[in-house]
N, C-alpha and C positions, 0 to 999 in steps of 0.2 A: 954497614951503615947506609952506603948508597942503596942496597936493595931495600932497606926498611924504607928510606924516603921514597923510593919508586912506588912502591907498594901504597904509601900514604897518598901520593899524587894520584894513583889510579883511583883510590877508594874516593878521594875527595872528588875526582872529576866525575865518577859515577853518581855520587850523592847529588852534584851540581845538575848533572843532566836529568836525574830524577826531579829535583824541585823545579827546574825549568818546564819539563814536560808537564808536571801538575799544575804550575801557574798557566800555561797556555790552554790546558784542559779546562780550568776554572773560568778562564775568561771568554773561552768559547761557550760554556755552558750558559753563562750569565748572559751573553750575546743573544743567543739562541731562546733564552726562556721568555722573552716578549715577543717571539714570533708565534703565530697559530700554526698547528700541524698542518701539513699538506693536505691531509684527507679533509680536515675541517674546513680549510679555505676553499676547497673546490666542493660545492654542496651540489647533490644531485637536485635536478628540478622536481617540482612536487607531482605526483602522479595523479590523474584524473582517473578516478575508480567508477565514475558514473555509468550507469548502464545505458544503452541506447534504447530508445523507445521501439516498441515492436510496430510494425506496420498495422497489425490488429488493434493495437489500443490508440495508434494514431487517428484510425478511422472514426473509433467511438468518441475520442477527444474532440474531434472537429465537429461532430454531429450534437453531442450533448452537454459540453461544458458551458457553463453559464448561469444565469439567475431566471428562474422560471416562476410563471403563476400557473395554479393547478385549480381545475374545475372538477370535482368528484361526482360519481354518479353510482350509487349502490344499488344493486339489484336484491329483491327479497329472496331469502334463502330459508324456508320454514324448516328444511332438514336440520339446519344448525341451531335452531331454537328460536323462541318469540322474539328476542332481540334483534334478530338478523332480518330487518324490516327493510324496505325500500328509502332512500333518502339521498341527499345531496351534502356536498360539502366544497369548502373553499380553502385553499392553502398555498404554500410557495415551496419551492425546492432549490437549493443551491447545490451544483455539481460542480467539483473541481478536479483538476487532474491530480493524481498522487505523486509520490516520488519517482523522479525520471519520467514521468508521464506513463508509467506501465501499470495503473490501476486509475478508477474512477471513484471518486469518494462523493456521495450524496447525503444531504440532511434535509429532511422533509418534515413540515409541520402543516397542519390543517385543523379546522373547526368544522365539524359536520352536525348533522341531526343525532349522530351517536356520541357527540362529544368531542374533546380536544385529542388529538393524536400527533406523535411524534415518531419519526424513524431514522435510521442511520443504516446506509447500504454502501458495499465495495463492490466492484466489479474489475476482474483482472482476467488476463489470457493466460490459459495453461498450454504452453507449447508442447509439452510431452503428451497431453491427452488430446491436444487439437481441438479445444472447446474453451468458451469463457466460462468463468465461474463467477457466482456471486454470494455475497453474505448479507443477511438483512437482519436488523435487531430494532425493534419498535416498542412502544409503551404500552402494547396490548399482549404482547407475548409472555407467558409467565416463565419461559425458560430463558428469556433475555432476547436470543438470537435464534434464528432458524438455522438448519444444516445448509451447506451450499447446493445451489442449484447450478445446473450447467446449461450452456447456451450455445445456439449455433445459428448462422443466416439461413433463413428460408425465403428465398428470393429477396424481397426489399424488406422482410420483418426479420428482426432479432428475437429468438423465441427461446426462453428458459423453461426447463421442467424441472419439477421436483416432487419429491413425496414427503407428506407430513402427517403428523397425529395431533389432534386437539380435544379438548373435552367436548363431550356430546351433550344434548340436552338431558340424556338420562344419567342419573348418577352413577359414578364409578365406571362408565363406559366411553371410551375414546371413539372418535370417528378417524378413519384414514382417508387422507386427501391425496389425490393426484392433481397437480396443478401445472397450468400453461401460463407463463407469463410473458407478454408479447408487447415488444415496441413497434409500433407501426406508423405509417404515414409521417415518415420523419423528413421534416423540411428545414431549412436555416432557422426559421423562428418558431417552430411548432413541432409537436409529435403527439402521438396517442399512445397511452399504455392501457391496457386491460389484462385482467386475470380470470381464465376460465378454471373450473375445478370439476373434478369427479368425487363424490362422497360415497365412501364405502363400496366403490366399483359401479356406481350409478353413471347415468350420462353426464358428458361434460356441459356446465352451465356457465354463464356469465356471473362473475362476483361483483366486479367492479370495473368501471371505465373512468380514465383520468385524462382530460384534454390539457395539454400544457402549452403555454405561449410565453414568448419574451417580452 
C-alpha cells in the first residue's frame, strides 16, 4: 500500500512539473510574440549602387550640357541627287547628362530650306575599347537609327567616324558613305559641329556645318 502511494505521488509530481513547464513556455511565447526578430530590428543600411561618372564623360558634360540655338548651313551635294542643294536652317538642341552622368542625351529640332527635321542622339564612353560611341536617330533615316560611330580627341577636336549606306539617285543602287563628324571650336557658350563625307570612295567633302550658341 505504501509503495502504491509513493508511485502515485511520483506520478503526480511529474505531471505537475510538466504542467508548470508548459505554462511557463506558453507565457514566454506569448511575451515574445510581440517582439520583432532581432534580424528584423537591425536593418542593414541601403546600398548606393550608382556608378561613378568617368573622367571622359565628365569632360563632355562640362562642355556640352545645356540648351543651344543652332544655325545650319548645307552644302550642295549633287552626288546625292537633285534634292541635296545648298541651304540654311535654324533650330535648337537640348543636351542632358544621362544616368549617373555616363552618357549625353541630345534632342535636336530644326526647320530649313529642306523642311522640318528632328533627331535624337546618345554619346557614351566605351572604356574597354578606349573610344567614345554615338548613336543617332532622326526623322530622315528610313531605318530609324544609324549604326554607332566611334570618336576620339584629335587635339582640341572631338572626331567621330562612321560608315553608312543610303539610297542613291539611281533606283535600286545604294551609296556607301565614309563620314567624319567633328565637334570643334568648343567654348563655354559656343561650339561648331560639321560633317565631311566621302561617297563611294571619293574625296571628302563638307556636307553640313552647324554653329551652336547658348
